[in-house]
A tleap script that builds the chain and sets N, CA, C and O, in Angstrom:
source leaprc.protein.ff14SB
mol = sequence {
  NMET THR VAL LYS ARG LYS ARG LYS HIE HIE
  ASP PHE LEU LEU CYS ALA VAL ILE GLY LEU
  VAL THR GLY VAL ALA ASN GLY LEU PHE GLY
  SER GLY GLY GLY THR VAL ALA VAL PRO ALA
  MET VAL HIE PHE LEU LYS ALA ASP GLU HIE
  LYS ALA HIE ALA THR ALA ILE SER VAL ILE
  LEU PRO LEU THR LEU VAL SER SER VAL PHE
  TYR ILE SER LYS GLY HIE ALA ASP TRP ALA
  LEU THR LEU LYS VAL THR LEU GLY GLY LEU
  ALA GLY GLY TYR ILE GLY ALA LYS LEU LEU
  ASN LYS PHE PRO ASP LYS VAL LEU ARG LYS
  ILE PHE ALA VAL PHE MET ALA ALA ALA GLY
  ILE LYS MET ILE CLEU
}
set mol.1.N position { 121.953 124.872 96.371 }
set mol.1.CA position { 121.722 123.439 96.431 }
set mol.1.C position { 122.505 122.781 95.298 }
set mol.1.O position { 122.437 123.224 94.151 }
set mol.2.N position { 123.242 121.733 95.618 }
set mol.2.CA position { 124.030 121.029 94.604 }
set mol.2.C position { 123.109 120.221 93.696 }
set mol.2.O position { 121.948 119.977 94.025 }
set mol.3.N position { 123.648 119.809 92.542 }
set mol.3.CA position { 122.873 119.025 91.580 }
set mol.3.C position { 122.423 117.699 92.199 }
set mol.3.O position { 121.284 117.271 92.012 }
set mol.4.N position { 123.333 117.055 92.939 }
set mol.4.CA position { 123.009 115.780 93.572 }
set mol.4.C position { 121.894 115.963 94.603 }
set mol.4.O position { 120.983 115.140 94.698 }
set mol.5.N position { 121.976 117.041 95.365 }
set mol.5.CA position { 120.962 117.300 96.384 }
set mol.5.C position { 119.617 117.651 95.743 }
set mol.5.O position { 118.568 117.255 96.251 }
set mol.6.N position { 119.642 118.395 94.627 }
set mol.6.CA position { 118.414 118.718 93.901 }
set mol.6.C position { 117.760 117.441 93.382 }
set mol.6.O position { 116.539 117.293 93.433 }
set mol.7.N position { 118.587 116.518 92.880 }
set mol.7.CA position { 118.066 115.259 92.356 }
set mol.7.C position { 117.396 114.446 93.465 }
set mol.7.O position { 116.326 113.873 93.260 }
set mol.8.N position { 118.033 114.399 94.648 }
set mol.8.CA position { 117.442 113.674 95.782 }
set mol.8.C position { 116.117 114.298 96.180 }
set mol.8.O position { 115.155 113.587 96.473 }
set mol.9.N position { 116.063 115.625 96.191 }
set mol.9.CA position { 114.834 116.343 96.539 }
set mol.9.C position { 113.750 116.036 95.503 }
set mol.9.O position { 112.600 115.783 95.860 }
set mol.10.N position { 114.118 116.061 94.226 }
set mol.10.CA position { 113.183 115.753 93.139 }
set mol.10.C position { 112.685 114.314 93.259 }
set mol.10.O position { 111.490 114.054 93.123 }
set mol.11.N position { 113.600 113.382 93.514 }
set mol.11.CA position { 113.213 111.975 93.667 }
set mol.11.C position { 112.259 111.785 94.842 }
set mol.11.O position { 111.296 111.023 94.751 }
set mol.12.N position { 112.530 112.484 95.949 }
set mol.12.CA position { 111.662 112.370 97.116 }
set mol.12.C position { 110.264 112.883 96.783 }
set mol.12.O position { 109.270 112.238 97.116 }
set mol.13.N position { 110.183 114.033 96.130 }
set mol.13.CA position { 108.881 114.592 95.763 }
set mol.13.C position { 108.147 113.678 94.780 }
set mol.13.O position { 106.938 113.483 94.898 }
set mol.14.N position { 108.867 113.128 93.825 }
set mol.14.CA position { 108.263 112.212 92.861 }
set mol.14.C position { 107.744 110.961 93.570 }
set mol.14.O position { 106.643 110.493 93.278 }
set mol.15.N position { 108.524 110.427 94.486 }
set mol.15.CA position { 108.073 109.264 95.273 }
set mol.15.C position { 106.837 109.609 96.083 }
set mol.15.O position { 105.910 108.804 96.177 }
set mol.16.N position { 106.814 110.804 96.670 }
set mol.16.CA position { 105.667 111.224 97.470 }
set mol.16.C position { 104.415 111.346 96.601 }
set mol.16.O position { 103.329 110.949 97.023 }
set mol.17.N position { 104.559 111.890 95.399 }
set mol.17.CA position { 103.408 112.017 94.492 }
set mol.17.C position { 102.926 110.635 94.057 }
set mol.17.O position { 101.723 110.374 94.032 }
set mol.18.N position { 103.855 109.759 93.716 }
set mol.18.CA position { 103.487 108.380 93.338 }
set mol.18.C position { 102.766 107.710 94.509 }
set mol.18.O position { 101.755 107.035 94.313 }
set mol.19.N position { 103.280 107.895 95.717 }
set mol.19.CA position { 102.641 107.331 96.903 }
set mol.19.C position { 101.250 107.898 97.127 }
set mol.19.O position { 100.325 107.163 97.472 }
set mol.20.N position { 101.101 109.199 96.934 }
set mol.20.CA position { 99.797 109.844 97.115 }
set mol.20.C position { 98.773 109.287 96.118 }
set mol.20.O position { 97.663 108.921 96.504 }
set mol.21.N position { 99.146 109.224 94.845 }
set mol.21.CA position { 98.234 108.712 93.820 }
set mol.21.C position { 97.924 107.235 94.074 }
set mol.21.O position { 96.784 106.801 93.909 }
set mol.22.N position { 98.926 106.475 94.470 }
set mol.22.CA position { 98.727 105.061 94.786 }
set mol.22.C position { 97.771 104.908 95.964 }
set mol.22.O position { 96.873 104.066 95.934 }
set mol.23.N position { 97.961 105.718 96.994 }
set mol.23.CA position { 97.091 105.668 98.168 }
set mol.23.C position { 95.653 106.041 97.839 }
set mol.23.O position { 94.717 105.409 98.331 }
set mol.24.N position { 95.473 107.068 97.007 }
set mol.24.CA position { 94.123 107.463 96.608 }
set mol.24.C position { 93.460 106.326 95.826 }
set mol.24.O position { 92.299 105.996 96.072 }
set mol.25.N position { 94.196 105.728 94.885 }
set mol.25.CA position { 93.641 104.608 94.107 }
set mol.25.C position { 93.278 103.451 95.025 }
set mol.25.O position { 92.216 102.846 94.878 }
set mol.26.N position { 94.148 103.146 95.961 }
set mol.26.CA position { 93.900 102.043 96.886 }
set mol.26.C position { 92.682 102.316 97.772 }
set mol.26.O position { 91.842 101.438 97.966 }
set mol.27.N position { 92.593 103.516 98.300 }
set mol.27.CA position { 91.471 103.864 99.165 }
set mol.27.C position { 90.159 103.998 98.406 }
set mol.27.O position { 89.107 103.592 98.901 }
set mol.28.N position { 90.217 104.558 97.218 }
set mol.28.CA position { 89.009 104.800 96.434 }
set mol.28.C position { 88.437 103.526 95.826 }
set mol.28.O position { 87.224 103.322 95.820 }
set mol.29.N position { 89.317 102.675 95.319 }
set mol.29.CA position { 88.862 101.477 94.623 }
set mol.29.C position { 88.924 100.216 95.472 }
set mol.29.O position { 88.495 99.152 95.025 }
set mol.30.N position { 89.448 100.315 96.686 }
set mol.30.CA position { 89.547 99.142 97.547 }
set mol.30.C position { 90.778 98.322 97.236 }
set mol.30.O position { 91.109 97.398 97.978 }
set mol.31.N position { 91.438 98.632 96.189 }
set mol.31.CA position { 92.718 98.039 95.776 }
set mol.31.C position { 93.127 98.757 94.508 }
set mol.31.O position { 92.585 99.817 94.193 }
set mol.32.N position { 94.046 98.213 93.797 }
set mol.32.CA position { 94.433 98.839 92.535 }
set mol.32.C position { 95.650 99.721 92.634 }
set mol.32.O position { 96.117 100.259 91.630 }
set mol.33.N position { 96.175 99.875 93.849 }
set mol.33.CA position { 97.362 100.700 94.003 }
set mol.33.C position { 98.539 100.210 93.189 }
set mol.33.O position { 99.339 101.010 92.705 }
set mol.34.N position { 98.652 98.903 93.033 }
set mol.34.CA position { 99.755 98.337 92.250 }
set mol.34.C position { 99.690 98.707 90.782 }
set mol.34.O position { 100.718 98.802 90.112 }
set mol.35.N position { 98.478 98.916 90.282 }
set mol.35.CA position { 98.348 99.298 88.881 }
set mol.35.C position { 98.840 100.714 88.653 }
set mol.35.O position { 99.134 101.091 87.518 }
set mol.36.N position { 98.934 101.497 89.705 }
set mol.36.CA position { 99.502 102.831 89.636 }
set mol.36.C position { 100.983 102.783 90.005 }
set mol.36.O position { 101.823 103.346 89.304 }
set mol.37.N position { 101.290 102.116 91.093 }
set mol.37.CA position { 102.650 102.132 91.639 }
set mol.37.C position { 103.677 101.480 90.722 }
set mol.37.O position { 104.754 102.037 90.508 }
set mol.38.N position { 103.359 100.309 90.180 }
set mol.38.CA position { 104.349 99.592 89.361 }
set mol.38.C position { 104.744 100.393 88.122 }
set mol.38.O position { 105.932 100.648 87.925 }
set mol.39.N position { 103.789 100.801 87.280 }
set mol.39.CA position { 104.202 101.576 86.098 }
set mol.39.C position { 104.891 102.890 86.468 }
set mol.39.O position { 105.834 103.303 85.794 }
set mol.40.N position { 104.431 103.546 87.528 }
set mol.40.CA position { 105.052 104.810 87.926 }
set mol.40.C position { 106.497 104.607 88.361 }
set mol.40.O position { 107.371 105.390 87.993 }
set mol.41.N position { 106.754 103.562 89.141 }
set mol.41.CA position { 108.133 103.300 89.584 }
set mol.41.C position { 109.033 102.917 88.411 }
set mol.41.O position { 110.192 103.328 88.352 }
set mol.42.N position { 108.506 102.142 87.494 }
set mol.42.CA position { 109.298 101.713 86.334 }
set mol.42.C position { 109.592 102.897 85.413 }
set mol.42.O position { 110.734 103.095 84.998 }
set mol.43.N position { 108.567 103.680 85.095 }
set mol.43.CA position { 108.732 104.735 84.094 }
set mol.43.C position { 109.314 106.032 84.647 }
set mol.43.O position { 110.152 106.658 83.998 }
set mol.44.N position { 108.882 106.442 85.834 }
set mol.44.CA position { 109.348 107.721 86.368 }
set mol.44.C position { 110.590 107.602 87.237 }
set mol.44.O position { 111.434 108.499 87.249 }
set mol.45.N position { 110.704 106.486 87.968 }
set mol.45.CA position { 111.845 106.311 88.863 }
set mol.45.C position { 112.902 105.380 88.282 }
set mol.45.O position { 113.963 105.180 88.875 }
set mol.46.N position { 112.602 104.816 87.120 }
set mol.46.CA position { 113.521 103.907 86.417 }
set mol.46.C position { 113.875 102.690 87.279 }
set mol.46.O position { 115.004 102.201 87.247 }
set mol.47.N position { 112.896 102.215 88.047 }
set mol.47.CA position { 113.108 101.042 88.897 }
set mol.47.C position { 113.104 99.780 88.043 }
set mol.47.O position { 112.422 99.712 87.021 }
set mol.48.N position { 113.852 98.811 88.460 }
set mol.48.CA position { 113.841 97.485 87.859 }
set mol.48.C position { 112.425 96.915 87.981 }
set mol.48.O position { 111.769 97.096 89.006 }
set mol.49.N position { 111.961 96.234 86.946 }
set mol.49.CA position { 110.599 95.697 86.913 }
set mol.49.C position { 110.292 94.814 88.134 }
set mol.49.O position { 109.250 94.966 88.771 }
set mol.50.N position { 111.201 93.900 88.446 }
set mol.50.CA position { 110.993 92.995 89.585 }
set mol.50.C position { 110.940 93.770 90.899 }
set mol.50.O position { 110.095 93.501 91.753 }
set mol.51.N position { 111.840 94.723 91.054 }
set mol.51.CA position { 111.862 95.520 92.289 }
set mol.51.C position { 110.613 96.389 92.394 }
set mol.51.O position { 110.103 96.614 93.492 }
set mol.52.N position { 110.122 96.876 91.267 }
set mol.52.CA position { 108.904 97.691 91.296 }
set mol.52.C position { 107.712 96.865 91.768 }
set mol.52.O position { 106.905 97.342 92.567 }
set mol.53.N position { 107.594 95.626 91.279 }
set mol.53.CA position { 106.492 94.764 91.710 }
set mol.53.C position { 106.609 94.447 93.205 }
set mol.53.O position { 105.631 94.541 93.946 }
set mol.54.N position { 107.807 94.074 93.632 }
set mol.54.CA position { 108.011 93.735 95.047 }
set mol.54.C position { 107.807 94.962 95.938 }
set mol.54.O position { 107.219 94.857 97.014 }
set mol.55.N position { 108.287 96.113 95.496 }
set mol.55.CA position { 108.121 97.338 96.268 }
set mol.55.C position { 106.651 97.734 96.348 }
set mol.55.O position { 106.182 98.175 97.397 }
set mol.56.N position { 105.928 97.580 95.248 }
set mol.56.CA position { 104.498 97.915 95.246 }
set mol.56.C position { 103.748 97.102 96.293 }
set mol.56.O position { 102.887 97.629 96.998 }
set mol.57.N position { 104.076 95.827 96.392 }
set mol.57.CA position { 103.433 94.981 97.402 }
set mol.57.C position { 103.759 95.504 98.802 }
set mol.57.O position { 102.883 95.566 99.664 }
set mol.58.N position { 105.006 95.875 99.024 }
set mol.58.CA position { 105.416 96.394 100.331 }
set mol.58.C position { 104.738 97.720 100.651 }
set mol.58.O position { 104.410 97.985 101.808 }
set mol.59.N position { 104.525 98.553 99.639 }
set mol.59.CA position { 103.876 99.847 99.818 }
set mol.59.C position { 102.380 99.666 100.066 }
set mol.59.O position { 101.794 100.373 100.885 }
set mol.60.N position { 101.776 98.735 99.370 }
set mol.60.CA position { 100.327 98.559 99.438 }
set mol.60.C position { 99.868 98.022 100.799 }
set mol.60.O position { 98.743 98.298 101.216 }
set mol.61.N position { 100.704 97.274 101.484 }
set mol.61.CA position { 100.306 96.746 102.795 }
set mol.61.C position { 99.899 97.853 103.764 }
set mol.61.O position { 98.788 97.805 104.292 }
set mol.62.N position { 100.754 98.852 104.024 }
set mol.62.CA position { 100.307 99.900 104.958 }
set mol.62.C position { 99.125 100.716 104.412 }
set mol.62.O position { 98.268 101.152 105.181 }
set mol.63.N position { 99.076 100.923 103.098 }
set mol.63.CA position { 97.951 101.654 102.512 }
set mol.63.C position { 96.650 100.897 102.746 }
set mol.63.O position { 95.622 101.487 103.081 }
set mol.64.N position { 96.713 99.592 102.564 }
set mol.64.CA position { 95.539 98.757 102.749 }
set mol.64.C position { 95.106 98.751 104.210 }
set mol.64.O position { 93.910 98.756 104.501 }
set mol.65.N position { 96.053 98.740 105.118 }
set mol.65.CA position { 95.705 98.788 106.543 }
set mol.65.C position { 94.954 100.075 106.881 }
set mol.65.O position { 93.956 100.050 107.601 }
set mol.66.N position { 95.441 101.195 106.359 }
set mol.66.CA position { 94.780 102.480 106.615 }
set mol.66.C position { 93.374 102.475 106.015 }
set mol.66.O position { 92.414 102.854 106.686 }
set mol.67.N position { 93.250 102.051 104.765 }
set mol.67.CA position { 91.937 101.990 104.111 }
set mol.67.C position { 91.012 101.022 104.842 }
set mol.67.O position { 89.822 101.296 104.996 }
set mol.68.N position { 91.552 99.891 105.292 }
set mol.68.CA position { 90.749 98.890 105.996 }
set mol.68.C position { 90.137 99.444 107.266 }
set mol.68.O position { 88.972 99.181 107.567 }
set mol.69.N position { 90.913 100.205 108.009 }
set mol.69.CA position { 90.398 100.797 109.250 }
set mol.69.C position { 89.178 101.663 108.942 }
set mol.69.O position { 88.174 101.606 109.652 }
set mol.70.N position { 89.268 102.456 107.889 }
set mol.70.CA position { 88.148 103.307 107.509 }
set mol.70.C position { 86.941 102.468 107.100 }
set mol.70.O position { 85.838 102.685 107.602 }
set mol.71.N position { 87.141 101.517 106.196 }
set mol.71.CA position { 86.035 100.686 105.712 }
set mol.71.C position { 85.394 99.873 106.841 }
set mol.71.O position { 84.169 99.790 106.934 }
set mol.72.N position { 86.223 99.277 107.691 }
set mol.72.CA position { 85.711 98.461 108.803 }
set mol.72.C position { 84.938 99.341 109.786 }
set mol.72.O position { 83.865 98.959 110.253 }
set mol.73.N position { 85.485 100.519 110.100 }
set mol.73.CA position { 84.799 101.406 111.058 }
set mol.73.C position { 83.447 101.887 110.531 }
set mol.73.O position { 82.571 102.256 111.314 }
set mol.74.N position { 83.279 101.884 109.240 }
set mol.74.CA position { 82.004 102.297 108.626 }
set mol.74.C position { 81.078 101.105 108.374 }
set mol.74.O position { 79.979 101.270 107.844 }
set mol.75.N position { 81.524 99.905 108.756 }
set mol.75.CA position { 80.693 98.714 108.615 }
set mol.75.C position { 80.599 98.170 107.199 }
set mol.75.O position { 79.637 97.479 106.865 }
set mol.76.N position { 81.586 98.475 106.363 }
set mol.76.CA position { 81.545 98.054 104.955 }
set mol.76.C position { 82.200 96.699 104.682 }
set mol.76.O position { 82.194 96.243 103.539 }
set mol.77.N position { 82.754 96.057 105.682 }
set mol.77.CA position { 83.452 94.783 105.460 }
set mol.77.C position { 82.467 93.612 105.570 }
set mol.77.O position { 81.657 93.561 106.495 }
set mol.78.N position { 82.545 92.693 104.637 }
set mol.78.CA position { 81.782 91.446 104.661 }
set mol.78.C position { 82.761 90.375 105.144 }
set mol.78.O position { 83.589 89.886 104.377 }
set mol.79.N position { 82.654 90.016 106.435 }
set mol.79.CA position { 83.668 89.151 107.045 }
set mol.79.C position { 83.679 87.739 106.481 }
set mol.79.O position { 84.748 87.139 106.378 }
set mol.80.N position { 82.525 87.188 106.111 }
set mol.80.CA position { 82.497 85.843 105.521 }
set mol.80.C position { 83.223 85.860 104.183 }
set mol.80.O position { 84.008 84.960 103.887 }
set mol.81.N position { 82.966 86.869 103.387 }
set mol.81.CA position { 83.636 87.017 102.094 }
set mol.81.C position { 85.126 87.287 102.293 }
set mol.81.O position { 85.966 86.750 101.571 }
set mol.82.N position { 85.439 88.120 103.270 }
set mol.82.CA position { 86.837 88.444 103.564 }
set mol.82.C position { 87.642 87.182 103.877 }
set mol.82.O position { 88.743 87.000 103.357 }
set mol.83.N position { 87.099 86.325 104.714 }
set mol.83.CA position { 87.798 85.093 105.084 }
set mol.83.C position { 88.050 84.207 103.866 }
set mol.83.O position { 89.160 83.713 103.671 }
set mol.84.N position { 87.027 84.009 103.055 }
set mol.84.CA position { 87.162 83.143 101.879 }
set mol.84.C position { 88.186 83.697 100.884 }
set mol.84.O position { 89.042 82.964 100.389 }
set mol.85.N position { 88.087 84.982 100.602 }
set mol.85.CA position { 89.004 85.580 99.630 }
set mol.85.C position { 90.424 85.629 100.190 }
set mol.85.O position { 91.387 85.454 99.443 }
set mol.86.N position { 90.566 85.867 101.499 }
set mol.86.CA position { 91.894 85.909 102.116 }
set mol.86.C position { 92.602 84.559 102.002 }
set mol.86.O position { 93.799 84.506 101.721 }
set mol.87.N position { 91.872 83.482 102.217 }
set mol.87.CA position { 92.486 82.150 102.108 }
set mol.87.C position { 93.034 81.912 100.695 }
set mol.87.O position { 94.161 81.445 100.526 }
set mol.88.N position { 92.234 82.234 99.706 }
set mol.88.CA position { 92.717 82.111 98.326 }
set mol.88.C position { 93.836 83.088 98.029 }
set mol.88.O position { 94.793 82.758 97.328 }
set mol.89.N position { 93.711 84.303 98.569 }
set mol.89.CA position { 94.729 85.327 98.346 }
set mol.89.C position { 96.078 84.973 98.941 }
set mol.89.O position { 97.118 85.288 98.362 }
set mol.90.N position { 96.066 84.319 100.098 }
set mol.90.CA position { 97.330 83.886 100.711 }
set mol.90.C position { 98.054 82.886 99.815 }
set mol.90.O position { 99.259 82.995 99.590 }
set mol.91.N position { 97.311 81.922 99.312 }
set mol.91.CA position { 97.909 80.928 98.403 }
set mol.91.C position { 98.367 81.603 97.117 }
set mol.91.O position { 99.469 81.347 96.633 }
set mol.92.N position { 97.516 82.467 96.567 }
set mol.92.CA position { 97.870 83.164 95.331 }
set mol.92.C position { 99.059 84.090 95.500 }
set mol.92.O position { 99.903 84.187 94.609 }
set mol.93.N position { 99.132 84.767 96.628 }
set mol.93.CA position { 100.265 85.652 96.899 }
set mol.93.C position { 101.578 84.889 96.969 }
set mol.93.O position { 102.603 85.344 96.461 }
set mol.94.N position { 101.537 83.729 97.601 }
set mol.94.CA position { 102.731 82.888 97.688 }
set mol.94.C position { 103.158 82.418 96.296 }
set mol.94.O position { 104.331 82.510 95.933 }
set mol.95.N position { 102.195 81.914 95.525 }
set mol.95.CA position { 102.498 81.419 94.178 }
set mol.95.C position { 103.005 82.555 93.298 }
set mol.95.O position { 103.987 82.392 92.574 }
set mol.96.N position { 102.334 83.707 93.359 }
set mol.96.CA position { 102.757 84.853 92.555 }
set mol.96.C position { 104.158 85.332 92.894 }
set mol.96.O position { 104.938 85.666 92.003 }
set mol.97.N position { 104.478 85.366 94.187 }
set mol.97.CA position { 105.814 85.797 94.603 }
set mol.97.C position { 106.880 84.816 94.108 }
set mol.97.O position { 107.971 85.225 93.711 }
set mol.98.N position { 106.560 83.530 94.135 }
set mol.98.CA position { 107.503 82.526 93.618 }
set mol.98.C position { 107.675 82.668 92.104 }
set mol.98.O position { 108.783 82.526 91.587 }
set mol.99.N position { 106.580 82.948 91.396 }
set mol.99.CA position { 106.630 83.073 89.933 }
set mol.99.C position { 107.323 84.349 89.467 }
set mol.99.O position { 107.879 84.383 88.369 }
set mol.100.N position { 107.296 85.394 90.283 }
set mol.100.CA position { 107.885 86.676 89.902 }
set mol.100.C position { 109.309 86.521 89.382 }
set mol.100.O position { 109.670 87.110 88.364 }
set mol.101.N position { 110.103 85.742 90.071 }
set mol.101.CA position { 111.510 85.588 89.691 }
set mol.101.C position { 111.736 84.653 88.506 }
set mol.101.O position { 112.861 84.527 88.022 }
set mol.102.N position { 110.686 84.006 88.043 }
set mol.102.CA position { 110.818 83.080 86.912 }
set mol.102.C position { 110.771 83.804 85.564 }
set mol.102.O position { 111.188 83.247 84.548 }
set mol.103.N position { 110.265 85.044 85.550 }
set mol.103.CA position { 110.083 85.760 84.294 }
set mol.103.C position { 111.075 86.896 84.144 }
set mol.103.O position { 111.338 87.618 85.105 }
set mol.104.N position { 111.633 87.067 82.942 }
set mol.104.CA position { 112.473 88.249 82.701 }
set mol.104.C position { 111.610 89.516 82.698 }
set mol.104.O position { 110.393 89.442 82.530 }
set mol.105.N position { 112.242 90.670 82.884 }
set mol.105.CA position { 111.526 91.945 82.959 }
set mol.105.C position { 110.547 92.143 81.804 }
set mol.105.O position { 109.398 92.526 82.022 }
set mol.106.N position { 110.994 91.888 80.595 }
set mol.106.CA position { 110.168 92.118 79.410 }
set mol.106.C position { 108.886 91.281 79.440 }
set mol.106.O position { 107.806 91.779 79.121 }
set mol.107.N position { 109.009 90.029 79.820 }
set mol.107.CA position { 107.855 89.129 79.878 }
set mol.107.C position { 106.935 89.556 81.016 }
set mol.107.O position { 105.714 89.579 80.855 }
set mol.108.N position { 107.512 89.890 82.155 }
set mol.108.CA position { 106.733 90.335 83.306 }
set mol.108.C position { 105.914 91.575 82.949 }
set mol.108.O position { 104.740 91.673 83.307 }
set mol.109.N position { 106.536 92.517 82.244 }
set mol.109.CA position { 105.850 93.738 81.830 }
set mol.109.C position { 104.670 93.417 80.919 }
set mol.109.O position { 103.603 94.017 81.047 }
set mol.110.N position { 104.861 92.480 80.007 }
set mol.110.CA position { 103.782 92.106 79.082 }
set mol.110.C position { 102.642 91.389 79.814 }
set mol.110.O position { 101.470 91.647 79.539 }
set mol.111.N position { 102.975 90.505 80.730 }
set mol.111.CA position { 101.940 89.818 81.514 }
set mol.111.C position { 101.134 90.846 82.312 }
set mol.111.O position { 99.906 90.777 82.355 }
set mol.112.N position { 101.815 91.781 82.932 }
set mol.112.CA position { 101.160 92.825 83.720 }
set mol.112.C position { 100.261 93.686 82.831 }
set mol.112.O position { 99.141 94.025 83.212 }
set mol.113.N position { 100.761 94.036 81.644 }
set mol.113.CA position { 99.976 94.853 80.708 }
set mol.113.C position { 98.721 94.118 80.250 }
set mol.113.O position { 97.648 94.715 80.170 }
set mol.114.N position { 98.849 92.832 79.950 }
set mol.114.CA position { 97.687 92.040 79.522 }
set mol.114.C position { 96.666 91.965 80.662 }
set mol.114.O position { 95.466 92.113 80.435 }
set mol.115.N position { 97.138 91.738 81.866 }
set mol.115.CA position { 96.252 91.680 83.029 }
set mol.115.C position { 95.515 93.005 83.225 }
set mol.115.O position { 94.304 93.015 83.446 }
set mol.116.N position { 96.241 94.119 83.145 }
set mol.116.CA position { 95.618 95.433 83.312 }
set mol.116.C position { 94.621 95.708 82.196 }
set mol.116.O position { 93.535 96.228 82.454 }
set mol.117.N position { 94.972 95.368 80.960 }
set mol.117.CA position { 94.065 95.604 79.828 }
set mol.117.C position { 92.804 94.764 79.971 }
set mol.117.O position { 91.698 95.256 79.751 }
set mol.118.N position { 92.970 93.491 80.343 }
set mol.118.CA position { 91.802 92.610 80.518 }
set mol.118.C position { 90.896 93.124 81.626 }
set mol.118.O position { 89.673 93.101 81.488 }
set mol.119.N position { 91.480 93.583 82.715 }
set mol.119.CA position { 90.673 94.130 83.820 }
set mol.119.C position { 89.943 95.390 83.369 }
set mol.119.O position { 88.775 95.588 83.703 }
set mol.120.N position { 90.624 96.236 82.616 }
set mol.120.CA position { 90.007 97.466 82.112 }
set mol.120.C position { 88.855 97.178 81.167 }
set mol.120.O position { 87.794 97.796 81.261 }
set mol.121.N position { 89.064 96.241 80.260 }
set mol.121.CA position { 88.008 95.876 79.310 }
set mol.121.C position { 86.814 95.288 80.046 }
set mol.121.O position { 85.666 95.612 79.744 }
set mol.122.N position { 87.090 94.425 81.010 }
set mol.122.CA position { 86.017 93.808 81.801 }
set mol.122.C position { 85.204 94.869 82.533 }
set mol.122.O position { 83.981 94.754 82.621 }
set mol.123.N position { 85.860 95.892 83.056 }
set mol.123.CA position { 85.161 96.951 83.784 }
set mol.123.C position { 84.311 97.807 82.839 }
set mol.123.O position { 83.253 98.298 83.232 }
set mol.124.N position { 84.759 97.983 81.621 }
set mol.124.CA position { 84.011 98.795 80.649 }
set mol.124.C position { 82.770 98.035 80.190 }
set mol.124.O position { 81.695 98.617 80.044 }
set mol.125.N position { 82.925 96.735 79.965 }
set mol.125.CA position { 81.806 95.923 79.507 }
set mol.125.C position { 80.964 95.546 80.666 }
set mol.125.O position { 79.958 94.856 80.500 }
savepdb mol mol.pdb
quit
C-alpha cells in the first residue's frame, strides 16, 4: 500500500470513528453531536473551523433523523414542545448560519468554547 493510500485509509477510519462517537453522543443525549464533531474535525482532521461547523450540521441531520425514529417509536416525543422549540430553532438556525461567516476562525473557536464550558458548568450545577 502506498503512503498516499495509507493516509486515505487512515483518514477514512478516523472519520468513521468521529462519526461513531458523534452518533452515540447524539443518540444518547438527544443532541450534542456537534460538541464532539466540531473539535474532532478541527483537531484530528485539521478541518477549517467554519467548514467543521457547517459539516457538523450536515452530519447531525441524518443522525438526528435516525435517533428521532427510535425516540418517536418509543413514545418519547412531546409534540407540543417539539413544535414550539422547532419554530425557535428554525429562526435560530438561520441567524446562526448567517453569523458563522461574520467571525474569524479564532473568534468562532472561542465563542464555541465559552458556549461548551457554560453548558458543562450548568449541567454540573
